[in-house]
C-alpha positions as CSV (number, residue, x, y, z in Angstrom):
1,M,137.6,368.2,213.6
2,E,139.2,366.6,216.6
3,F,139.3,362.9,218.1
4,Q,136.3,363.5,219.8
5,D,134.3,364.3,217.0
6,Y,135.4,361.4,215.3
7,L,134.2,359.3,218.1
8,S,130.8,361.0,218.0
9,I,130.5,360.3,214.5
10,V,131.1,356.5,214.9
11,R,128.8,356.6,218.0
12,K,125.9,358.5,216.0
13,R,126.1,356.5,212.7
14,W,127.8,353.1,213.5
15,L,124.5,351.3,212.1
16,S,125.4,353.0,208.6
17,I,129.3,352.1,209.1
18,L,128.2,348.6,210.0
19,L,125.5,348.0,207.3
20,I,128.2,349.4,204.7
21,T,131.1,346.9,206.1
22,V,128.9,344.0,205.7
23,L,128.1,345.1,202.3
24,G,131.7,345.2,201.6
25,V,132.5,341.7,203.1
26,A,129.4,340.4,201.2
27,A,130.8,341.7,197.8
28,A,134.0,340.3,198.6
29,A,132.3,336.8,199.2
30,A,130.2,337.2,196.1
31,A,133.2,338.0,193.8
32,T,135.1,335.0,195.3
33,L,132.4,332.7,194.8
34,A,131.8,334.0,191.1
35,A,135.6,334.0,190.1
36,T,136.9,331.0,188.2
37,P,139.4,329.0,190.5
38,M,142.9,329.5,188.8
39,Y,145.9,326.9,189.5
40,Q,149.7,328.0,189.1
41,A,152.5,325.5,188.2
42,H,156.1,325.9,189.1
43,A,159.0,325.0,187.1
44,Q,162.7,326.1,187.9
45,V,165.8,326.2,185.8
46,Y,169.4,326.7,186.3
47,V,171.9,328.6,184.0
48,S,175.3,327.5,183.8
49,V,178.6,327.9,181.6
50,R,180.5,324.9,180.4
51,N,184.1,325.5,181.0
52,T,187.6,323.8,181.6
53,G,187.0,323.6,185.4
54,S,189.9,326.0,186.4
55,T,189.0,328.4,189.1
56,S,189.3,331.2,186.9
57,D,187.0,330.0,184.3
58,L,184.3,328.9,187.3
59,L,184.4,332.6,188.3
60,Q,184.1,333.9,184.8
61,G,181.2,331.5,184.2
62,S,179.4,332.4,187.3
63,N,179.9,336.3,186.6
64,F,178.7,335.9,183.0
65,T,175.7,333.7,184.0
66,Q,174.5,336.3,186.5
67,R,174.6,339.1,184.2
68,Q,172.7,337.0,181.5
69,V,170.1,335.4,183.6
70,S,167.7,338.3,183.9
71,S,167.9,338.5,179.9
72,Y,167.2,334.8,179.6
73,A,164.2,335.4,182.2
74,E,162.6,338.1,179.6
75,L,163.2,335.8,176.7
76,A,161.0,333.0,178.1
77,T,157.9,335.2,177.3
78,T,158.8,335.8,174.0
79,P,157.0,334.3,170.6
80,R,160.4,332.6,170.1
81,V,160.1,330.5,173.0
82,L,156.4,329.9,173.4
83,V,155.8,329.3,169.6
84,P,157.5,325.6,170.0
85,V,155.2,325.2,173.3
86,I,152.0,326.0,171.4
87,E,152.8,323.6,168.6
88,H,154.0,320.9,171.1
89,L,151.0,320.9,173.3
90,E,148.5,322.1,170.3
91,L,147.2,324.9,172.4
92,P,144.3,326.8,170.9
93,T,146.0,330.3,171.7
94,T,148.5,332.8,170.4
95,P,151.9,333.4,171.7
96,D,150.7,336.7,173.1
97,A,147.8,335.3,175.1
98,L,149.9,332.5,176.4
99,A,152.7,335.0,177.4
100,S,149.9,336.5,179.6
101,S,149.8,333.6,181.8
102,I,153.3,333.2,182.1
103,S,155.7,334.8,184.5
104,A,159.4,334.4,184.6
105,S,161.6,335.9,187.3
106,A,165.4,335.6,188.3
107,P,166.1,335.7,192.0
108,L,168.9,338.6,192.8
109,D,172.7,337.3,192.6
110,S,171.2,334.0,191.6
111,S,171.4,331.7,188.5
112,L,168.0,330.3,188.5
113,I,165.1,331.1,186.6
114,D,161.5,330.6,188.0
115,I,158.7,330.0,185.5
116,R,155.2,330.3,186.8
117,V,152.2,329.4,184.6
118,T,148.7,330.1,185.6
119,S,145.8,328.4,184.0
120,A,142.0,327.2,184.9
121,D,143.2,323.6,184.3
122,P,145.9,322.4,186.8
123,R,147.4,319.7,184.1
124,T,147.4,322.4,181.5
125,A,149.3,325.0,183.8
126,S,152.1,322.1,184.8
127,D,152.5,321.2,180.7
128,V,153.2,324.8,179.7
129,A,155.5,325.3,182.6
130,N,157.6,322.0,181.8
131,S,157.5,322.9,178.1
132,T,158.5,326.4,178.5
133,A,161.4,325.5,180.6
134,E,162.5,323.1,177.8
135,S,162.0,325.4,175.0
136,L,163.9,328.3,176.9
137,A,167.0,325.9,177.3
138,T,166.7,325.2,173.3
139,E,166.5,328.9,172.3
140,V,169.1,330.0,174.6
141,G,171.4,327.3,173.2
142,D,170.5,328.7,169.7
143,I,171.1,332.0,170.1
144,E,174.5,331.7,172.5
145,R,176.1,329.2,170.0
146,P,178.9,330.5,168.1
147,E,179.2,329.9,164.2
148,G,180.1,326.4,163.8
149,G,180.7,325.6,167.4
150,T,178.9,324.7,170.9
151,S,176.8,327.0,173.0
152,P,178.9,327.8,176.2
153,V,175.4,328.4,178.1
154,Q,173.6,325.3,179.3
155,I,170.3,325.6,180.9
156,S,169.1,322.6,183.0
157,T,165.8,322.1,184.5
158,V,166.2,321.7,188.3
159,R,162.6,321.5,189.2
160,N,159.6,319.8,187.1
161,A,156.3,321.5,187.5
162,A,153.4,319.0,189.0
163,P,150.0,319.4,188.5
164,P,148.7,321.8,191.7
165,E,146.2,320.3,193.9
166,S,144.6,323.7,195.0
167,P,143.8,326.8,193.2
168,S,145.8,329.7,194.0
169,S,143.3,332.4,193.2
170,P,140.8,333.6,194.4
171,S,141.9,333.5,198.0
172,T,138.8,333.4,200.5
173,T,140.6,334.7,203.4
174,R,142.3,337.4,201.4
175,N,139.4,338.6,199.8
176,L,137.4,338.8,202.9
177,A,140.1,340.6,204.8
178,L,140.1,343.1,202.1
179,G,136.3,343.3,201.8
180,L,136.2,343.8,205.4
181,L,138.9,346.5,205.3
182,V,137.4,348.4,202.3
183,G,133.9,348.2,203.7
184,L,135.2,349.8,207.0
185,A,136.6,352.6,205.2
186,L,134.2,353.3,203.0
187,G,131.6,353.3,205.7
188,F,133.6,355.7,207.9
189,G,134.4,357.7,205.3
190,I,130.5,358.1,204.1
191,A,129.4,358.9,207.8
192,V,132.5,361.6,208.2
193,L,131.4,362.8,204.7
194,R,127.6,362.9,205.9
195,E,128.4,364.8,209.0
196,L,130.2,367.4,207.3
197,L,127.6,368.0,204.6
198,D,124.6,367.6,207.2
199,T,124.1,371.3,208.3
200,R,121.0,370.5,210.6
201,V,121.3,372.1,213.9
202,R,121.7,369.7,216.7
203,S,123.5,371.2,219.5
204,E,124.7,374.4,221.1
205,D,128.0,374.2,219.0
206,D,126.2,374.2,215.7
207,V,124.5,377.4,216.9
208,A,127.7,378.8,218.1
209,A,129.2,378.1,214.7
210,V,126.3,380.4,213.1
211,T,125.7,383.3,215.5
212,D,127.3,384.8,218.6
213,V,123.4,384.9,219.9
214,S,123.4,382.7,223.4
215,V,121.6,379.6,223.8
216,I,119.4,380.6,227.1
217,A,118.0,377.0,227.3
218,T,117.8,373.5,225.9
219,V,114.7,371.5,225.8
220,P,114.6,367.8,225.7
221,V,112.5,366.0,222.9
222,D,109.7,364.8,224.0
223,E,107.2,362.7,221.5
224,D,103.9,363.3,223.4
225,A,104.3,367.4,223.2
226,R,101.9,367.7,220.4
227,E,99.1,365.7,221.9
228,H,99.9,367.3,225.4
229,P,101.4,370.7,224.8
230,L,100.7,371.7,228.4
231,I,103.8,369.8,229.6
232,V,104.1,371.9,232.8
233,Q,100.5,371.2,233.8
234,S,100.6,367.4,232.7
235,N,104.3,366.3,233.8
236,P,105.3,369.1,236.2
237,H,108.3,367.2,237.1
238,G,109.6,366.2,233.9
239,Q,112.8,367.1,232.2
240,R,110.9,369.5,229.8
241,S,109.1,371.3,232.5
242,E,112.5,371.5,234.5
243,S,114.0,373.1,231.1
244,L,111.1,375.5,231.0
245,R,111.6,376.6,234.5
246,R,115.5,377.2,233.5
247,L,114.2,379.1,230.6
248,R,112.2,381.2,232.8
249,T,115.1,381.9,235.5
250,N,117.2,382.9,232.4
251,L,114.6,385.3,231.0
252,Q,114.1,387.1,234.2
253,F,117.8,387.9,234.4
254,L,118.0,389.0,230.8
255,D,119.1,392.6,230.6
256,V,116.5,394.7,229.1
257,A,117.8,398.0,230.2
258,G,115.0,398.6,232.5
259,G,112.6,398.6,229.7
260,P,109.0,397.0,229.7
261,Q,109.3,392.9,230.0
262,V,107.7,392.6,226.6
263,F,109.0,389.3,224.6
264,V,108.3,388.1,221.1
265,V,108.7,384.2,220.8
266,T,109.3,383.1,217.2
267,S,111.0,380.4,214.9
268,A,112.4,380.2,211.6
269,L,110.1,377.6,210.4
270,P,106.8,376.2,211.2
271,G,106.7,373.2,213.5
272,E,109.6,374.2,215.9
273,G,107.7,374.3,218.9
274,K,107.5,378.0,219.5
275,S,103.6,378.0,220.4
276,T,104.1,375.3,223.1
277,T,107.4,376.9,224.3
278,T,105.5,380.6,224.7
279,I,102.5,378.8,226.3
280,N,104.5,376.6,229.0
281,L,106.8,379.6,229.6
282,A,103.9,381.8,230.4
283,I,102.5,379.1,232.7
284,T,105.8,378.9,234.7
285,L,106.1,382.5,235.1
286,A,102.8,382.8,236.3
287,D,103.6,379.8,238.9
288,A,106.6,381.9,240.2
289,G,104.2,385.0,240.8
290,S,104.3,387.3,238.0
291,R,101.3,388.8,236.0
292,V,101.6,387.5,232.7
293,A,99.9,388.6,229.7
294,L,100.0,386.0,226.9
295,V,99.0,387.2,223.4
296,D,98.6,384.8,220.4
297,A,99.8,387.3,217.7
298,D,99.9,384.4,215.0
299,L,97.2,385.4,212.8
300,R,97.8,382.9,210.0
301,R,97.9,379.8,212.2
302,P,96.7,380.6,215.8
303,S,97.4,377.9,218.1
304,V,97.3,379.2,221.6
305,G,93.5,379.2,222.5
306,K,93.5,375.4,221.0
307,Y,96.3,374.2,223.2
308,M,94.9,376.1,226.1
309,G,91.1,375.1,225.6
310,L,90.1,378.9,225.2
311,E,87.3,380.6,223.2
312,A,89.4,382.2,220.1
313,S,87.0,383.8,218.0
314,V,87.4,387.1,219.4
315,G,90.9,388.3,220.7
316,L,93.6,390.3,219.1
317,T,92.2,391.2,215.9
318,T,89.0,392.3,217.5
319,V,90.6,394.8,220.0
320,L,93.1,396.0,216.9
321,I,89.9,396.9,214.7
322,G,88.2,398.7,217.5
323,R,85.5,396.4,218.1
324,A,86.3,395.8,221.7
325,S,88.7,396.7,224.5
326,V,91.5,394.3,225.8
327,D,89.7,394.1,229.2
328,D,86.6,392.7,227.2
329,V,88.5,390.0,225.5
330,M,91.5,389.1,227.9
331,Q,90.7,385.5,229.4
332,P,92.3,384.5,232.9
333,W,93.7,381.0,233.1
334,G,95.1,379.2,236.0
335,T,95.1,380.5,239.4
336,G,94.6,384.3,237.8
337,A,98.2,385.5,237.5
338,L,98.0,384.4,233.5
339,H,95.8,386.1,231.1
340,V,95.5,385.1,227.5
341,L,94.6,387.2,224.7
342,P,93.7,384.7,221.8
343,S,94.2,385.7,218.1
344,G,90.6,386.3,217.3
345,Q,89.3,385.9,213.8
346,V,92.2,385.4,210.9
347,P,92.3,388.7,209.3
348,P,93.3,389.2,205.3
349,N,95.9,391.5,206.4
350,P,98.0,390.2,209.3
351,S,101.3,392.1,208.8
352,E,99.4,395.6,208.8
353,L,97.5,394.9,211.7
354,L,100.8,394.1,213.9
355,G,102.5,396.8,212.6
356,S,99.6,399.3,213.3
357,R,99.8,402.3,215.8
358,A,97.0,400.1,217.6
359,M,99.1,397.3,218.2
360,A,101.7,399.3,219.6
361,Q,99.1,401.3,222.0
362,L,98.0,397.7,223.0
363,L,101.6,396.9,223.7
364,K,101.9,399.8,225.7
365,D,98.8,399.1,227.6
366,L,99.6,395.5,228.5
367,T,103.0,396.5,229.9
368,A,101.1,398.8,232.4
369,K,98.9,396.1,233.6
370,Y,101.3,393.0,233.7
371,D,105.1,392.2,234.7
372,V,105.6,390.0,231.6
373,V,104.0,390.2,228.0
374,L,104.5,387.3,225.9
375,I,103.7,387.4,222.2
376,D,103.5,384.2,220.1
377,T,104.1,385.3,216.5
378,P,104.2,383.4,213.2
379,P,107.8,381.9,211.9
380,L,110.4,384.4,210.4
381,L,111.3,382.9,207.1
382,P,107.6,382.5,205.5
383,V,106.3,385.9,206.7
384,T,107.8,389.3,208.3
385,D,105.2,389.6,211.0
386,A,107.5,388.5,213.6
387,A,110.3,390.7,212.8
388,I,107.7,393.7,212.6
389,L,106.7,393.2,216.1
390,A,110.0,392.4,217.4
391,R,111.1,396.1,216.7
392,L,108.2,397.4,218.9
393,T,109.3,395.2,221.9
394,S,111.9,394.3,224.3
395,G,113.4,391.7,222.0
396,A,112.7,388.4,220.6
397,L,113.4,384.6,221.8
398,L,114.1,382.5,218.7
399,V,113.2,378.9,219.1
400,V,115.3,376.6,217.2
401,G,114.0,372.9,216.3
402,A,116.8,370.8,217.0
403,D,117.6,368.2,214.1
404,K,115.0,370.2,211.8
405,L,116.5,373.8,211.1
406,H,119.5,374.0,208.9
407,R,122.4,376.3,209.6
408,N,121.8,378.8,206.6
409,Q,118.0,379.2,207.8
410,L,119.1,379.7,211.3
411,R,121.7,382.3,209.8
412,E,118.8,383.5,207.5
413,S,116.0,383.9,210.4
414,V,118.8,386.0,212.6
415,G,119.6,388.2,209.6
416,A,115.9,388.9,209.4
417,L,115.8,390.2,213.0
418,E,118.9,391.9,212.7
419,T,117.6,393.9,209.6
420,V,114.8,395.5,211.1
421,G,117.1,396.6,214.2
422,A,115.0,394.2,216.8
423,R,117.0,392.7,219.6
424,I,117.6,389.1,219.7
425,L,117.7,388.1,223.6
426,G,118.4,384.7,223.0
427,I,118.0,381.3,221.4
428,V,115.8,378.3,223.0
429,L,117.2,375.2,221.5
430,N,114.0,372.9,221.3
431,R,113.5,369.0,220.8
432,L,117.3,368.4,221.6
433,E,117.8,364.7,221.6
434,R,120.6,363.6,224.1
435,K,121.4,360.0,225.0
436,Q,122.6,358.7,228.2
437,S,126.1,357.6,226.5
438,E,126.8,361.6,225.7
439,A,128.8,363.6,228.1
440,Y,126.0,365.8,229.1
441,A,122.8,363.6,229.7
442,Y,119.4,364.7,231.3
443,Y,118.8,363.7,234.7
444,D,115.5,363.4,236.4
445,Y,114.9,364.1,240.0
446,A,111.2,363.5,240.5
447,P,109.9,363.8,244.1
448,T,109.2,360.3,245.8
449,T,107.6,361.3,248.8
450,T,104.3,359.1,249.4
451,G,101.1,360.3,250.5
452,D,98.3,358.8,252.9
453,N,97.2,356.6,250.0
454,G,100.3,355.1,249.4
455,T,101.2,357.0,246.2
456,N,104.0,359.6,245.4
457,A,103.5,363.1,244.2
458,T,103.1,362.1,240.7
459,G,100.1,360.0,241.4
460,R,101.4,356.6,241.0
461,A,102.1,353.8,243.4
462,A,105.2,354.0,245.2
463,S,107.4,350.7,245.6
464,A,107.0,348.5,248.2
465,T,110.6,348.3,249.2
466,T,111.9,351.9,248.2
467,G,109.2,354.2,248.1
468,K,110.2,355.3,244.8
469,V,108.9,355.2,241.4
470,P,110.8,354.7,238.3
471,V,111.4,357.8,236.1
472,A,109.9,356.0,232.9
473,H,106.7,355.5,234.9
474,A,106.5,358.4,236.9
475,R,104.1,360.5,234.4
476,P,100.7,361.5,235.9
477,S,97.7,361.1,233.8
478,R,97.6,363.0,230.6
479,K,94.3,364.3,230.6
480,R,94.4,368.0,229.9
481,T,92.4,369.9,232.2
482,A,91.4,373.5,231.9
483,R,92.6,375.7,234.8
484,R,90.5,379.0,234.3
485,T,88.8,379.9,237.4
486,T,86.4,382.6,236.3
487,R,84.4,382.9,232.9
488,P,86.0,386.1,231.3
489,P,83.7,388.7,230.3
490,V,83.7,387.7,226.7
491,T,79.8,387.2,226.6
492,N,79.5,390.5,225.9
493,V,81.6,391.2,223.4
494,V,80.0,388.3,221.5
495,N,76.7,390.0,222.0
496,S,78.1,393.2,220.6
497,L,79.8,391.5,217.4
498,D,76.8,389.7,215.6
499,D,78.1,391.8,212.5
500,V,81.9,390.4,212.8
501,L,81.1,387.0,214.3
502,G,77.9,385.9,212.2
503,D,77.3,382.4,212.5
504,Q,79.7,381.7,215.4
505,T,77.9,383.8,217.6
506,A,74.5,382.4,216.6
507,A,75.7,378.5,217.0
508,T,77.2,379.5,220.5
509,G,73.7,381.2,221.6
510,N,75.7,384.2,222.8
511,R,77.0,382.1,225.4
512,W,80.7,381.6,226.5
513,P,81.2,377.7,225.4
514,G,84.0,377.3,227.8
515,P,86.9,374.9,227.2
516,P,86.7,371.5,225.5
517,R,86.1,368.7,228.3
518,A,88.8,365.8,228.2
């Protein structure tokens, strides 16, 4: 990972890092408040050697005490010194327990010994420190005293311990600073770990880490896409519409070796936006002047007819079982350049129908009449329908839902197409969420020309000063309007399929109901 990757992690997960940091500071504050205040008393003794006063004797005595002073410091926490302290102060403790609260140290090249005692009671701390200093002087004198003589070593108290006024621990400032540092380190570490363990596809780099297939288009996220799937019609100047037009342009320049322009559009899992991408791509191709056939080959969960407001009770399955010709069930949409073949009734054997000779012949007939044929198929991982059709066509477009699909699932779906020898033309990274703070943000370039009624091309009132409409408010009405211009010749097919359609034919009265009204 590079430095920019770490910065990206901080920008993406700053909230969790901040939360963990706050928890770290709060834990440090709680521990500080819960801890018992401890007081530390400090006593100091000086170690010297009795001598005759000559220079030689002074030098020898100084060297002796510096060599012995560290041993005397270790002696201060032994039971020989502490038992008299316990007896003198009548403390309810043992020498070992008392020794844990006493520390004795000798500064380097010094004859001084520092005795520090820590206790919850400031008076007890000072009494134990002073008593330990006195007991140490007595015991050292006894140890160093020659038989029948006087000890040459003398320990004198140079600093008596006084009861401390403020506790030495806990240190609020130190604990809070430590909690802050630990919280930051823990929060950042967890953020990096989550980033490394998170295998969801969120960018083109994530796709490149899995496969060499190129990303031919990135479509930004739109929360209204589910309620208003015909985004090219409802918001023709939005970011998603422009991204779909860019997909159309890239699709037209794909090398299909001069073969027929028949493309399968699929995804790895349901809910990645393959159907809405297929529909809007078909509309943009038709708007560019191409004759387009849109086939709903998702015979398990068909949605093209519902999204486009078309009758879907007869369609692809009707043609494949030989009950109608493709011309009878093909329905024009919009200006007439786009024709839609709905799914028809859901069959019990979708895979067999899509892999049949009748399907291959249907594709051959469609390529002879249309410039481009788009086929919406089921997801790759649950079923094999898309892989079967991709082998019969020019190739497949794989729609990848950003922040939904995992890398292993993308790898598996690409492998499913490669296993059957299907060509993957490109990947469409759908529902990509990008913020303005990122290096590559999306831009709006909505028209601002006003009409005679003071509104711009989007139908919203323009500003009195600039003549422009803010991008956030530039969407037209969301009412879905069907753009069929002529009634398709499905009525004759419905009349001849009473045994297939049953109650649906009777319910409609052998009449084409037309698209649902908004």
